[in-house]
DRENMIMAR-557226 format. One line per field, with one value per residue (C-alpha): residue in three letters; x, y, z. Coordinates in pm, whole numbers. Each point is the difference from the previous one (the first is absolute). Layout:
type = [ALA / ...] $
px = [X / ...] $
py = [Y / ...] $
pz = [Z / ...] $
This chain:
type = [MET / ASN / THR / ASP / LYS / ILE / TYR / ALA / GLU / LYS / ILE / ALA / ALA / GLU / TYR / ALA / VAL / LYS / ASP / ALA / SER / LYS / VAL / VAL / ALA / LEU / ARG / LYS / LEU / ASP / PHE / LYS / ALA / LYS / SER / LYS / ALA / ASN / ILE / PHE / THR / TYR / SER / PHE / GLY / ILE / ILE / MET / THR / LEU / VAL / LEU / GLY / VAL / GLY / MET / CYS / LEU / SER / MET / LYS / VAL / ILE / GLY / ASP / GLY / SER / SER / PHE / MET / THR / ALA / VAL / GLY / ILE / ALA / VAL / GLY / CYS / LEU / GLY / ILE / LEU / GLY / ILE / GLY / ILE / ASN / TYR / PRO / ILE / TYR / LYS / LYS / LEU / LEU / ASN / CYS / GLY / LYS / GLN / LYS / TYR / ALA / PHE / GLU / ILE / ILE / GLU / LEU / ALA / LYS / GLN / ILE / SER / ASP / GLU / ALA / GLU] $
px = [4 / 136 / -69 / 140 / -249 / -293 / 126 / 34 / -363 / -126 / 169 / -124 / -358 / 13 / 82 / -223 / -304 / -298 / -336 / -313 / -167 / -343 / 109 / 188 / -314 / -206 / 239 / -17 / -381 / 3 / 242 / -226 / -310 / 170 / 243 / -250 / -125 / 343 / 133 / -297 / 2 / 373 / -17 / -318 / 129 / 328 / -177 / -251 / 283 / 172 / -321 / -39 / 369 / -57 / -309 / 188 / 286 / -248 / -194 / 318 / 127 / 310 / -85 / -212 / -24 / -119 / -337 / -318 / -140 / 293 / -47 / -363 / 111 / 248 / -267 / -228 / 280 / 98 / -360 / -4 / 315 / -143 / -315 / 199 / 206 / -314 / -175 / 308 / -56 / -369 / 101 / 277 / -246 / -243 / 274 / 140 / -343 / -47 / 340 / -75 / -335 / 142 / 265 / -191 / -104 / 334 / 183 / -255 / 33 / 380 / 6 / -227 / 225 / 308 / -158 / -137 / 355 / 146 / -221] $
py = [-1 / 332 / 257 / 288 / -64 / -12 / 320 / 177 / -105 / 126 / 340 / 25 / -88 / 300 / 240 / -157 / 205 / -155 / -4 / 95 / -329 / -56 / -150 / 330 / 198 / -221 / 63 / 366 / -4 / -205 / 254 / 291 / -168 / -40 / 299 / 275 / -218 / -90 / 361 / 137 / -280 / 39 / 384 / 4 / -273 / 185 / 325 / -150 / -187 / 332 / 155 / -281 / 46 / 373 / -76 / -240 / 240 / 274 / -219 / -136 / 363 / -67 / 302 / 295 / 189 / -304 / 151 / -194 / 177 / -132 / -353 / 16 / 139 / -281 / -263 / 155 / 13 / -357 / -115 / 180 / -195 / -332 / 78 / 83 / -319 / -201 / 126 / -22 / -369 / 47 / 301 / -206 / -276 / 255 / 170 / -337 / -112 / 313 / -26 / -362 / 90 / 277 / -218 / -338 / -8 / 83 / -254 / -285 / 65 / 20 / -331 / -172 / 100 / -123 / -336 / -47 / 60 / -252 / -280] $
pz = [1 / -107 / 277 / -206 / -268 / 247 / 165 / -339 / -94 / 329 / -46 / -362 / 110 / 243 / -288 / -262 / -105 / 165 / -186 / 178 / 41 / 107 / 337 / 81 / -101 / 232 / 288 / -64 / -2 / 325 / 158 / -118 / 150 / 341 / 27 / 106 / 286 / 107 / -6 / 184 / 270 / 77 / 7 / 218 / 225 / 66 / 68 / 235 / 180 / 56 / 125 / 245 / 117 / 51 / 197 / 222 / 58 / 94 / 232 / 172 / 43 / -215 / -211 / 88 / 323 / 206 / 102 / 31 / -308 / -213 / 130 / -107 / -345 / -22 / 65 / -257 / -258 / 80 / -42 / -336 / -105 / 119 / -200 / -316 / 37 / 53 / -318 / -224 / -96 / -102 / -205 / -159 / -100 / -146 / -204 / -114 / -116 / -193 / -167 / -90 / -144 / -202 / -172 / 21 / -363 / -146 / 230 / -77 / -377 / 8 / 219 / -249 / -289 / 182 / 95 / -360 / -130 / 238 / -132] $
């Protein structure tokens, strides 16, 4: 077995012009269908986690002036963060279903074409 030949073919394959096949188009459509839901979910989850953390810091008197009012504000802010984290997954599922419905016809047609060509 000539390892130099295998290595050369591998390097050449990296630089070869790749045609846009139907499988690549199918992957791109799948990514489009799911990307908006993923981006929103991660962003909203991170923000709500930070809100929860600020609420915890306020209620434990790590930040703020340490008064009872700031503790109450911290508890309220923490509850808002918990609520946001709790509704994140249902929002994700709804956005994901909307994205799948939007691209369903195109994805199904392309998948049928790919499976018909494979036979």
